[in-house]
A tleap script that builds the chain and sets N, CA, C and O, in Angstrom:
source leaprc.protein.ff14SB
mol = sequence {
  NMET ASN THR VAL LEU VAL VAL GLU ASP GLY
  LEU THR ASP LEU GLU LEU ILE CYS ASN CYS
  LEU GLN GLN ALA GLY TYR SER VAL ILE ARG
  ALA LYS SER SER GLU GLU ALA GLU GLU LYS
  LEU LEU GLN ILE GLN PRO ASP LEU ILE PHE
  LEU ASP VAL ILE LEU PRO GLY LYS SER GLY
  PHE GLU ILE CYS ARG GLU ILE LYS SER ASN
  PRO ALA THR ASN LYS ILE PRO VAL ILE PHE
  CYS SER THR LYS ASN SER GLU VAL ASP LYS
  LEU TRP GLY ASN MET LEU GLY GLY ASP ALA
  TYR LEU SER LYS PRO ILE ASN GLN ASP GLU
  LEU VAL VAL THR VAL LYS GLN LEU ILE CLYS
}
set mol.1.N position { 150.269 50.478 102.822 }
set mol.1.CA position { 148.907 50.123 103.215 }
set mol.1.C position { 147.941 50.559 102.116 }
set mol.1.O position { 148.010 51.689 101.635 }
set mol.2.N position { 147.060 49.676 101.731 }
set mol.2.CA position { 146.068 49.986 100.702 }
set mol.2.C position { 144.949 50.849 101.267 }
set mol.2.O position { 144.552 50.700 102.423 }
set mol.3.N position { 144.448 51.755 100.429 }
set mol.3.CA position { 143.411 52.692 100.840 }
set mol.3.C position { 142.096 52.382 100.133 }
set mol.3.O position { 142.057 52.159 98.923 }
set mol.4.N position { 141.014 52.373 100.924 }
set mol.4.CA position { 139.673 52.138 100.392 }
set mol.4.C position { 138.832 53.384 100.654 }
set mol.4.O position { 138.758 53.862 101.786 }
set mol.5.N position { 138.202 53.905 99.609 }
set mol.5.CA position { 137.244 54.994 99.752 }
set mol.5.C position { 135.870 54.359 99.937 }
set mol.5.O position { 135.379 53.659 99.050 }
set mol.6.N position { 135.249 54.604 101.094 }
set mol.6.CA position { 133.925 54.054 101.400 }
set mol.6.C position { 132.900 55.177 101.251 }
set mol.6.O position { 132.957 56.176 101.968 }
set mol.7.N position { 131.966 55.008 100.319 }
set mol.7.CA position { 130.926 56.001 100.065 }
set mol.7.C position { 129.600 55.395 100.509 }
set mol.7.O position { 129.035 54.536 99.833 }
set mol.8.N position { 129.115 55.860 101.657 }
set mol.8.CA position { 127.925 55.277 102.294 }
set mol.8.C position { 127.253 56.362 103.120 }
set mol.8.O position { 127.904 56.991 103.954 }
set mol.9.N position { 125.951 56.596 102.902 }
set mol.9.CA position { 125.252 57.637 103.650 }
set mol.9.C position { 124.626 57.137 104.942 }
set mol.9.O position { 124.253 57.952 105.787 }
set mol.10.N position { 124.497 55.846 105.126 }
set mol.10.CA position { 123.945 55.298 106.369 }
set mol.10.C position { 125.039 55.191 107.423 }
set mol.10.O position { 126.017 54.467 107.235 }
set mol.11.N position { 124.877 55.908 108.528 }
set mol.11.CA position { 125.943 55.964 109.534 }
set mol.11.C position { 126.275 54.601 110.124 }
set mol.11.O position { 127.446 54.294 110.348 }
set mol.12.N position { 125.265 53.782 110.379 }
set mol.12.CA position { 125.514 52.456 110.952 }
set mol.12.C position { 126.315 51.596 109.986 }
set mol.12.O position { 127.305 50.975 110.374 }
set mol.13.N position { 125.886 51.559 108.720 }
set mol.13.CA position { 126.617 50.787 107.711 }
set mol.13.C position { 128.019 51.348 107.503 }
set mol.13.O position { 128.978 50.591 107.353 }
set mol.14.N position { 128.139 52.676 107.492 }
set mol.14.CA position { 129.445 53.313 107.305 }
set mol.14.C position { 130.419 52.872 108.395 }
set mol.14.O position { 131.553 52.494 108.104 }
set mol.15.N position { 129.977 52.921 109.643 }
set mol.15.CA position { 130.840 52.512 110.761 }
set mol.15.C position { 131.214 51.038 110.668 }
set mol.15.O position { 132.376 50.674 110.851 }
set mol.16.N position { 130.234 50.199 110.384 }
set mol.16.CA position { 130.469 48.756 110.293 }
set mol.16.C position { 131.495 48.437 109.200 }
set mol.16.O position { 132.444 47.688 109.432 }
set mol.17.N position { 131.298 49.006 108.022 }
set mol.17.CA position { 132.189 48.747 106.886 }
set mol.17.C position { 133.592 49.271 107.172 }
set mol.17.O position { 134.579 48.569 106.952 }
set mol.18.N position { 133.678 50.505 107.663 }
set mol.18.CA position { 134.990 51.108 107.937 }
set mol.18.C position { 135.739 50.337 109.017 }
set mol.18.O position { 136.930 50.066 108.864 }
set mol.19.N position { 135.064 49.980 110.102 }
set mol.19.CA position { 135.716 49.215 111.173 }
set mol.19.C position { 136.204 47.866 110.668 }
set mol.19.O position { 137.312 47.439 110.992 }
set mol.20.N position { 135.384 47.204 109.883 }
set mol.20.CA position { 135.742 45.896 109.328 }
set mol.20.C position { 136.993 46.012 108.455 }
set mol.20.O position { 137.911 45.200 108.576 }
set mol.21.N position { 137.032 47.012 107.583 }
set mol.21.CA position { 138.178 47.192 106.683 }
set mol.21.C position { 139.439 47.591 107.450 }
set mol.21.O position { 140.536 47.133 107.129 }
set mol.22.N position { 139.279 48.448 108.467 }
set mol.22.CA position { 140.439 48.855 109.268 }
set mol.22.C position { 141.014 47.665 110.029 }
set mol.22.O position { 142.233 47.516 110.112 }
set mol.23.N position { 140.152 46.819 110.584 }
set mol.23.CA position { 140.625 45.627 111.293 }
set mol.23.C position { 141.336 44.669 110.347 }
set mol.23.O position { 142.204 43.906 110.772 }
set mol.24.N position { 140.972 44.702 109.065 }
set mol.24.CA position { 141.611 43.843 108.066 }
set mol.24.C position { 142.910 44.463 107.537 }
set mol.24.O position { 143.586 43.870 106.696 }
set mol.25.N position { 143.257 45.661 108.034 }
set mol.25.CA position { 144.536 46.270 107.677 }
set mol.25.C position { 144.493 47.312 106.576 }
set mol.25.O position { 145.533 47.659 106.017 }
set mol.26.N position { 143.313 47.817 106.254 }
set mol.26.CA position { 143.194 48.823 105.203 }
set mol.26.C position { 143.060 50.218 105.801 }
set mol.26.O position { 142.487 50.393 106.876 }
set mol.27.N position { 143.593 51.202 105.092 }
set mol.27.CA position { 143.365 52.602 105.420 }
set mol.27.C position { 142.029 52.980 104.786 }
set mol.27.O position { 141.769 52.629 103.635 }
set mol.28.N position { 141.183 53.692 105.527 }
set mol.28.CA position { 139.826 53.981 105.051 }
set mol.28.C position { 139.588 55.485 104.993 }
set mol.28.O position { 139.873 56.211 105.945 }
set mol.29.N position { 139.062 55.939 103.862 }
set mol.29.CA position { 138.609 57.312 103.688 }
set mol.29.C position { 137.091 57.238 103.574 }
set mol.29.O position { 136.557 56.397 102.849 }
set mol.30.N position { 136.388 58.132 104.301 }
set mol.30.CA position { 134.923 58.089 104.328 }
set mol.30.C position { 134.322 59.223 103.514 }
set mol.30.O position { 134.858 60.331 103.475 }
set mol.31.N position { 133.200 58.931 102.864 }
set mol.31.CA position { 132.395 59.952 102.191 }
set mol.31.C position { 130.935 59.573 102.394 }
set mol.31.O position { 130.563 58.406 102.267 }
set mol.32.N position { 130.102 60.578 102.714 }
set mol.32.CA position { 128.692 60.300 103.005 }
set mol.32.C position { 127.750 60.705 101.870 }
set mol.32.O position { 126.534 60.546 101.981 }
set mol.33.N position { 128.318 61.230 100.777 }
set mol.33.CA position { 127.487 61.642 99.637 }
set mol.33.C position { 128.302 61.536 98.354 }
set mol.33.O position { 129.522 61.376 98.384 }
set mol.34.N position { 127.605 61.628 97.233 }
set mol.34.CA position { 128.297 61.579 95.941 }
set mol.34.C position { 129.212 62.790 95.787 }
set mol.34.O position { 130.311 62.681 95.244 }
set mol.35.N position { 128.754 63.940 96.268 }
set mol.35.CA position { 129.548 65.166 96.191 }
set mol.35.C position { 130.858 65.017 96.970 }
set mol.35.O position { 131.933 65.344 96.468 }
set mol.36.N position { 130.747 64.520 98.198 }
set mol.36.CA position { 131.930 64.319 99.036 }
set mol.36.C position { 132.863 63.280 98.407 }
set mol.36.O position { 134.084 63.423 98.473 }
set mol.37.N position { 132.301 62.250 97.806 }
set mol.37.CA position { 133.120 61.221 97.151 }
set mol.37.C position { 133.922 61.823 96.003 }
set mol.37.O position { 135.103 61.517 95.838 }
set mol.38.N position { 133.284 62.673 95.214 }
set mol.38.CA position { 133.978 63.306 94.092 }
set mol.38.C position { 135.117 64.193 94.584 }
set mol.38.O position { 136.184 64.223 93.971 }
set mol.39.N position { 134.900 64.922 95.694 }
set mol.39.CA position { 135.956 65.758 96.277 }
set mol.39.C position { 137.132 64.894 96.731 }
set mol.39.O position { 138.289 65.226 96.471 }
set mol.40.N position { 136.836 63.792 97.405 }
set mol.40.CA position { 137.901 62.905 97.915 }
set mol.40.C position { 138.696 62.296 96.756 }
set mol.40.O position { 139.914 62.140 96.851 }
set mol.41.N position { 138.008 61.955 95.665 }
set mol.41.CA position { 138.695 61.371 94.510 }
set mol.41.C position { 139.669 62.349 93.862 }
set mol.41.O position { 140.649 61.933 93.245 }
set mol.42.N position { 139.405 63.650 94.001 }
set mol.42.CA position { 140.341 64.648 93.483 }
set mol.42.C position { 141.583 64.740 94.366 }
set mol.42.O position { 142.662 65.093 93.890 }
set mol.43.N position { 141.428 64.421 95.660 }
set mol.43.CA position { 142.525 64.540 96.624 }
set mol.43.C position { 143.374 63.280 96.718 }
set mol.43.O position { 144.593 63.368 96.868 }
set mol.44.N position { 142.759 62.127 96.633 }
set mol.44.CA position { 143.482 60.863 96.818 }
set mol.44.C position { 143.180 59.908 95.674 }
set mol.44.O position { 142.174 60.044 94.978 }
set mol.45.N position { 144.052 58.960 95.497 }
set mol.45.CA position { 143.836 57.900 94.495 }
set mol.45.C position { 143.690 56.601 95.292 }
set mol.45.O position { 144.687 55.937 95.572 }
set mol.46.N position { 142.457 56.231 95.661 }
set mol.46.CA position { 142.290 55.012 96.460 }
set mol.46.C position { 142.610 53.763 95.645 }
set mol.46.O position { 142.611 53.793 94.414 }
set mol.47.N position { 142.879 52.671 96.346 }
set mol.47.CA position { 143.135 51.393 95.689 }
set mol.47.C position { 141.833 50.676 95.347 }
set mol.47.O position { 141.815 49.766 94.519 }
set mol.48.N position { 140.732 51.101 96.001 }
set mol.48.CA position { 139.425 50.496 95.769 }
set mol.48.C position { 138.356 51.469 96.243 }
set mol.48.O position { 138.578 52.233 97.183 }
set mol.49.N position { 137.196 51.444 95.592 }
set mol.49.CA position { 136.067 52.284 95.998 }
set mol.49.C position { 134.894 51.379 96.341 }
set mol.49.O position { 134.497 50.520 95.554 }
set mol.50.N position { 134.348 51.591 97.533 }
set mol.50.CA position { 133.186 50.847 98.015 }
set mol.50.C position { 132.005 51.805 97.941 }
set mol.50.O position { 131.972 52.795 98.672 }
set mol.51.N position { 131.034 51.532 97.073 }
set mol.51.CA position { 129.967 52.477 96.744 }
set mol.51.C position { 128.581 51.960 97.100 }
set mol.51.O position { 128.163 50.900 96.634 }
set mol.52.N position { 127.876 52.718 97.930 }
set mol.52.CA position { 126.457 52.441 98.135 }
set mol.52.C position { 125.746 52.834 96.837 }
set mol.52.O position { 126.154 53.795 96.186 }
set mol.53.N position { 124.716 52.125 96.459 }
set mol.53.CA position { 123.998 52.445 95.223 }
set mol.53.C position { 123.105 53.665 95.427 }
set mol.53.O position { 123.051 54.547 94.570 }
set mol.54.N position { 122.402 53.718 96.562 }
set mol.54.CA position { 121.455 54.800 96.814 }
set mol.54.C position { 122.120 55.834 97.717 }
set mol.54.O position { 122.378 55.579 98.893 }
set mol.55.N position { 122.392 57.011 97.142 }
set mol.55.CA position { 123.088 58.082 97.853 }
set mol.55.C position { 122.373 59.409 97.615 }
set mol.55.O position { 121.634 59.558 96.642 }
set mol.56.N position { 122.600 60.385 98.522 }
set mol.56.CA position { 122.109 61.735 98.230 }
set mol.56.C position { 122.855 62.283 97.012 }
set mol.56.O position { 124.058 62.059 96.875 }
set mol.57.N position { 122.169 62.982 96.145 }
set mol.57.CA position { 122.812 63.488 94.923 }
set mol.57.C position { 122.819 62.396 93.871 }
set mol.57.O position { 121.792 61.770 93.605 }
set mol.58.N position { 123.972 62.170 93.277 }
set mol.58.CA position { 124.098 61.130 92.254 }
set mol.58.C position { 124.035 59.749 92.891 }
set mol.58.O position { 124.422 59.564 94.044 }
set mol.59.N position { 123.543 58.790 92.126 }
set mol.59.CA position { 123.530 57.406 92.616 }
set mol.59.C position { 124.926 56.808 92.494 }
set mol.59.O position { 125.782 57.334 91.782 }
set mol.60.N position { 125.139 55.714 93.190 }
set mol.60.CA position { 126.398 54.991 93.064 }
set mol.60.C position { 126.641 54.541 91.634 }
set mol.60.O position { 127.783 54.512 91.177 }
set mol.61.N position { 125.573 54.190 90.925 }
set mol.61.CA position { 125.705 53.787 89.524 }
set mol.61.C position { 126.271 54.938 88.681 }
set mol.61.O position { 127.148 54.730 87.843 }
set mol.62.N position { 125.755 56.162 88.917 }
set mol.62.CA position { 126.238 57.328 88.164 }
set mol.62.C position { 127.703 57.621 88.484 }
set mol.62.O position { 128.494 57.920 87.590 }
set mol.63.N position { 128.055 57.532 89.767 }
set mol.63.CA position { 129.446 57.780 90.171 }
set mol.63.C position { 130.366 56.762 89.513 }
set mol.63.O position { 131.428 57.121 89.005 }
set mol.64.N position { 129.969 55.508 89.519 }
set mol.64.CA position { 130.791 54.454 88.915 }
set mol.64.C position { 130.994 54.714 87.428 }
set mol.64.O position { 132.103 54.563 86.915 }
set mol.65.N position { 129.943 55.099 86.745 }
set mol.65.CA position { 130.055 55.380 85.307 }
set mol.65.C position { 131.087 56.485 85.063 }
set mol.65.O position { 131.882 56.400 84.127 }
set mol.66.N position { 131.070 57.529 85.912 }
set mol.66.CA position { 132.035 58.623 85.776 }
set mol.66.C position { 133.456 58.149 86.081 }
set mol.66.O position { 134.398 58.506 85.373 }
set mol.67.N position { 133.608 57.347 87.134 }
set mol.67.CA position { 134.928 56.822 87.512 }
set mol.67.C position { 135.505 55.991 86.370 }
set mol.67.O position { 136.671 56.144 86.007 }
set mol.68.N position { 134.682 55.115 85.812 }
set mol.68.CA position { 135.159 54.194 84.775 }
set mol.68.C position { 135.368 54.875 83.422 }
set mol.68.O position { 136.049 54.321 82.560 }
set mol.69.N position { 134.795 56.066 83.217 }
set mol.69.CA position { 135.002 56.773 81.950 }
set mol.69.C position { 136.158 57.774 82.029 }
set mol.69.O position { 136.510 58.393 81.026 }
set mol.70.N position { 136.747 57.933 83.215 }
set mol.70.CA position { 137.867 58.856 83.404 }
set mol.70.C position { 139.178 58.069 83.375 }
set mol.70.O position { 139.373 57.181 84.205 }
set mol.71.N position { 140.084 58.376 82.433 }
set mol.71.CA position { 141.349 57.630 82.345 }
set mol.71.C position { 142.181 57.668 83.637 }
set mol.71.O position { 142.974 56.759 83.886 }
set mol.72.N position { 142.006 58.707 84.453 }
set mol.72.CA position { 142.773 58.818 85.699 }
set mol.72.C position { 142.264 57.866 86.779 }
set mol.72.O position { 143.000 57.536 87.709 }
set mol.73.N position { 141.014 57.424 86.662 }
set mol.73.CA position { 140.424 56.593 87.724 }
set mol.73.C position { 139.847 55.268 87.228 }
set mol.73.O position { 139.376 54.470 88.038 }
set mol.74.N position { 139.871 55.016 85.931 }
set mol.74.CA position { 139.134 53.861 85.404 }
set mol.74.C position { 139.706 52.501 85.788 }
set mol.74.O position { 139.055 51.481 85.564 }
set mol.75.N position { 140.897 52.463 86.357 }
set mol.75.CA position { 141.483 51.183 86.775 }
set mol.75.C position { 141.173 50.847 88.243 }
set mol.75.O position { 141.503 49.759 88.715 }
set mol.76.N position { 140.541 51.784 88.959 }
set mol.76.CA position { 140.226 51.561 90.374 }
set mol.76.C position { 139.035 50.603 90.468 }
set mol.76.O position { 137.978 50.881 89.902 }
set mol.77.N position { 139.191 49.475 91.179 }
set mol.77.CA position { 138.054 48.559 91.343 }
set mol.77.C position { 136.925 49.211 92.144 }
set mol.77.O position { 137.170 49.990 93.065 }
set mol.78.N position { 135.695 48.881 91.781 }
set mol.78.CA position { 134.511 49.406 92.463 }
set mol.78.C position { 133.668 48.237 92.962 }
set mol.78.O position { 133.343 47.317 92.211 }
set mol.79.N position { 133.320 48.295 94.254 }
set mol.79.CA position { 132.377 47.338 94.843 }
set mol.79.C position { 131.094 48.097 95.153 }
set mol.79.O position { 131.117 49.086 95.886 }
set mol.80.N position { 129.979 47.639 94.598 }
set mol.80.CA position { 128.678 48.199 94.944 }
set mol.80.C position { 128.122 47.468 96.157 }
set mol.80.O position { 128.374 46.279 96.352 }
set mol.81.N position { 127.357 48.201 96.972 }
set mol.81.CA position { 126.575 47.539 98.021 }
set mol.81.C position { 125.210 48.206 98.063 }
set mol.81.O position { 125.085 49.416 97.869 }
set mol.82.N position { 124.187 47.395 98.319 }
set mol.82.CA position { 122.845 47.952 98.335 }
set mol.82.C position { 121.842 46.961 98.899 }
set mol.82.O position { 122.082 45.755 98.945 }
set mol.83.N position { 120.710 47.507 99.325 }
set mol.83.CA position { 119.570 46.664 99.667 }
set mol.83.C position { 118.824 46.285 98.392 }
set mol.83.O position { 117.976 45.393 98.406 }
set mol.84.N position { 119.143 46.969 97.280 }
set mol.84.CA position { 118.559 46.628 95.966 }
set mol.84.C position { 119.336 45.433 95.430 }
set mol.84.O position { 120.411 45.590 94.851 }
set mol.85.N position { 118.789 44.247 95.625 }
set mol.85.CA position { 119.553 43.033 95.342 }
set mol.85.C position { 119.024 42.212 94.177 }
set mol.85.O position { 119.342 41.029 94.057 }
set mol.86.N position { 118.224 42.824 93.321 }
set mol.86.CA position { 117.689 42.047 92.199 }
set mol.86.C position { 118.798 41.746 91.195 }
set mol.86.O position { 119.824 42.425 91.163 }
set mol.87.N position { 118.580 40.736 90.390 }
set mol.87.CA position { 119.554 40.389 89.348 }
set mol.87.C position { 119.730 41.543 88.367 }
set mol.87.O position { 120.822 41.746 87.835 }
set mol.88.N position { 118.657 42.303 88.123 }
set mol.88.CA position { 118.734 43.451 87.218 }
set mol.88.C position { 119.693 44.496 87.782 }
set mol.88.O position { 120.514 45.046 87.048 }
set mol.89.N position { 119.589 44.773 89.099 }
set mol.89.CA position { 120.487 45.744 89.730 }
set mol.89.C position { 121.935 45.279 89.634 }
set mol.89.O position { 122.827 46.070 89.325 }
set mol.90.N position { 122.164 44.008 89.898 }
set mol.90.CA position { 123.524 43.465 89.840 }
set mol.90.C position { 124.073 43.523 88.417 }
set mol.90.O position { 125.239 43.857 88.208 }
set mol.91.N position { 123.232 43.198 87.446 }
set mol.91.CA position { 123.637 43.257 86.042 }
set mol.91.C position { 123.952 44.696 85.641 }
set mol.91.O position { 124.946 44.956 84.963 }
set mol.92.N position { 123.105 45.618 86.061 }
set mol.92.CA position { 123.300 47.034 85.758 }
set mol.92.C position { 124.626 47.511 86.346 }
set mol.92.O position { 125.393 48.199 85.673 }
set mol.93.N position { 124.898 47.147 87.598 }
set mol.93.CA position { 126.163 47.516 88.235 }
set mol.93.C position { 127.354 46.977 87.468 }
set mol.93.O position { 128.360 47.666 87.299 }
set mol.94.N position { 127.238 45.750 87.006 }
set mol.94.CA position { 128.313 45.129 86.234 }
set mol.94.C position { 128.497 45.832 84.891 }
set mol.94.O position { 129.627 46.051 84.456 }
set mol.95.N position { 127.407 46.181 84.243 }
set mol.95.CA position { 127.480 46.860 82.941 }
set mol.95.C position { 128.125 48.236 83.060 }
set mol.95.O position { 128.765 48.703 82.118 }
set mol.96.N position { 127.963 48.888 84.209 }
set mol.96.CA position { 128.541 50.214 84.413 }
set mol.96.C position { 129.998 50.147 84.869 }
set mol.96.O position { 130.637 51.181 85.063 }
set mol.97.N position { 130.519 48.942 85.039 }
set mol.97.CA position { 131.933 48.803 85.384 }
set mol.97.C position { 132.201 48.358 86.800 }
set mol.97.O position { 133.358 48.293 87.216 }
set mol.98.N position { 131.154 48.048 87.557 }
set mol.98.CA position { 131.364 47.551 88.915 }
set mol.98.C position { 132.070 46.207 88.894 }
set mol.98.O position { 131.801 45.372 88.030 }
set mol.99.N position { 132.967 45.998 89.839 }
set mol.99.CA position { 133.741 44.756 89.896 }
set mol.99.C position { 133.109 43.716 90.810 }
set mol.99.O position { 133.396 42.524 90.694 }
set mol.100.N position { 132.241 44.170 91.727 }
set mol.100.CA position { 131.545 43.253 92.635 }
set mol.100.C position { 130.288 43.951 93.140 }
set mol.100.O position { 130.179 45.175 93.077 }
set mol.101.N position { 129.337 43.156 93.645 }
set mol.101.CA position { 128.070 43.688 94.144 }
set mol.101.C position { 127.730 42.913 95.409 }
set mol.101.O position { 127.447 41.717 95.350 }
set mol.102.N position { 127.756 43.592 96.555 }
set mol.102.CA position { 127.439 42.950 97.832 }
set mol.102.C position { 126.076 43.426 98.322 }
set mol.102.O position { 125.714 44.591 98.156 }
set mol.103.N position { 125.334 42.518 98.922 }
set mol.103.CA position { 124.008 42.834 99.442 }
set mol.103.C position { 124.099 43.305 100.886 }
set mol.103.O position { 124.948 42.856 101.655 }
set mol.104.N position { 123.192 44.232 101.236 }
set mol.104.CA position { 123.052 44.637 102.634 }
set mol.104.C position { 122.006 43.744 103.267 }
set mol.104.O position { 121.061 43.353 102.582 }
set mol.105.N position { 122.128 43.401 104.541 }
set mol.105.CA position { 123.235 43.780 105.425 }
set mol.105.C position { 124.538 43.120 104.989 }
set mol.105.O position { 124.557 41.988 104.506 }
set mol.106.N position { 125.619 43.861 105.173 }
set mol.106.CA position { 126.938 43.415 104.721 }
set mol.106.C position { 127.433 42.247 105.565 }
set mol.106.O position { 127.414 42.296 106.795 }
set mol.107.N position { 127.871 41.211 104.887 }
set mol.107.CA position { 128.554 40.093 105.544 }
set mol.107.C position { 130.030 40.486 105.605 }
set mol.107.O position { 130.679 40.635 104.570 }
set mol.108.N position { 130.561 40.653 106.822 }
set mol.108.CA position { 131.915 41.177 106.981 }
set mol.108.C position { 132.978 40.266 106.376 }
set mol.108.O position { 133.951 40.751 105.799 }
set mol.109.N position { 132.806 38.961 106.500 }
set mol.109.CA position { 133.779 38.030 105.908 }
set mol.109.C position { 133.777 38.153 104.385 }
set mol.109.O position { 134.834 38.185 103.754 }
set mol.110.N position { 132.587 38.220 103.807 }
set mol.110.CA position { 132.467 38.363 102.353 }
set mol.110.C position { 133.088 39.685 101.889 }
set mol.110.O position { 133.728 39.741 100.839 }
set mol.111.N position { 132.895 40.742 102.677 }
set mol.111.CA position { 133.467 42.050 102.362 }
set mol.111.C position { 134.988 41.974 102.274 }
set mol.111.O position { 135.580 42.416 101.290 }
set mol.112.N position { 135.618 41.412 103.304 }
set mol.112.CA position { 137.083 41.336 103.349 }
set mol.112.C position { 137.617 40.458 102.220 }
set mol.112.O position { 138.598 40.819 101.569 }
set mol.113.N position { 136.988 39.320 101.984 }
set mol.113.CA position { 137.426 38.420 100.906 }
set mol.113.C position { 137.329 39.133 99.551 }
set mol.113.O position { 138.245 39.041 98.733 }
set mol.114.N position { 136.228 39.836 99.318 }
set mol.114.CA position { 136.028 40.532 98.040 }
set mol.114.C position { 137.063 41.631 97.847 }
set mol.114.O position { 137.623 41.773 96.759 }
set mol.115.N position { 137.321 42.414 98.897 }
set mol.115.CA position { 138.323 43.485 98.811 }
set mol.115.C position { 139.699 42.895 98.516 }
set mol.115.O position { 140.425 43.406 97.663 }
set mol.116.N position { 140.057 41.828 99.214 }
set mol.116.CA position { 141.368 41.191 98.986 }
set mol.116.C position { 141.504 40.682 97.554 }
set mol.116.O position { 142.583 40.765 96.966 }
set mol.117.N position { 140.425 40.158 96.994 }
set mol.117.CA position { 140.463 39.657 95.612 }
set mol.117.C position { 140.683 40.789 94.611 }
set mol.117.O position { 141.342 40.599 93.589 }
set mol.118.N position { 140.133 41.962 94.904 }
set mol.118.CA position { 140.184 43.063 93.944 }
set mol.118.C position { 141.419 43.945 94.085 }
set mol.118.O position { 141.828 44.590 93.120 }
set mol.119.N position { 142.020 43.984 95.275 }
set mol.119.CA position { 143.258 44.751 95.466 }
set mol.119.C position { 144.412 43.779 95.352 }
set mol.119.O position { 144.621 42.933 96.222 }
set mol.120.N position { 145.148 43.908 94.284 }
set mol.120.CA position { 146.269 42.988 94.071 }
set mol.120.C position { 147.580 43.719 94.081 }
set mol.120.O position { 148.633 43.101 93.916 }
savepdb mol mol.pdb
quit
C-alpha cells in the first residue's frame, strides 16, 4: 500500500483530504505543521507528500525546497494545495520542485487522479 504524508493545518481540509485518500486505498500519515512534517519525514519514507502552502512555521514552499535538495527525499513527488491560486504561486511551486498544484477547496476526484499519476 502506498503512503501519502498529508501536511495541512486546517482540520476540515485535513479530514477531507485524508478520508478521500484512504477511500482510494492509500495509507495516510498526518502532520499539522512544518515541524511535525519534518519529524514524520525522518521516521517514514512516504511515496508522496501533499503540502499546504500556508503552514505554521515554515511555508510549504520552504519545506518542498528542503525535500528536493536532500538526496534521501528528492525523488518523492510533492503536491501543493492552497487558496493562493495565482499563476505566480503555481509557477513558484513548480520552480521549487512541486509536481502538481491543486486549488482549495479541493476537488476530490482531481486529488485522486493527481495522486495516481504521481505514484507509479
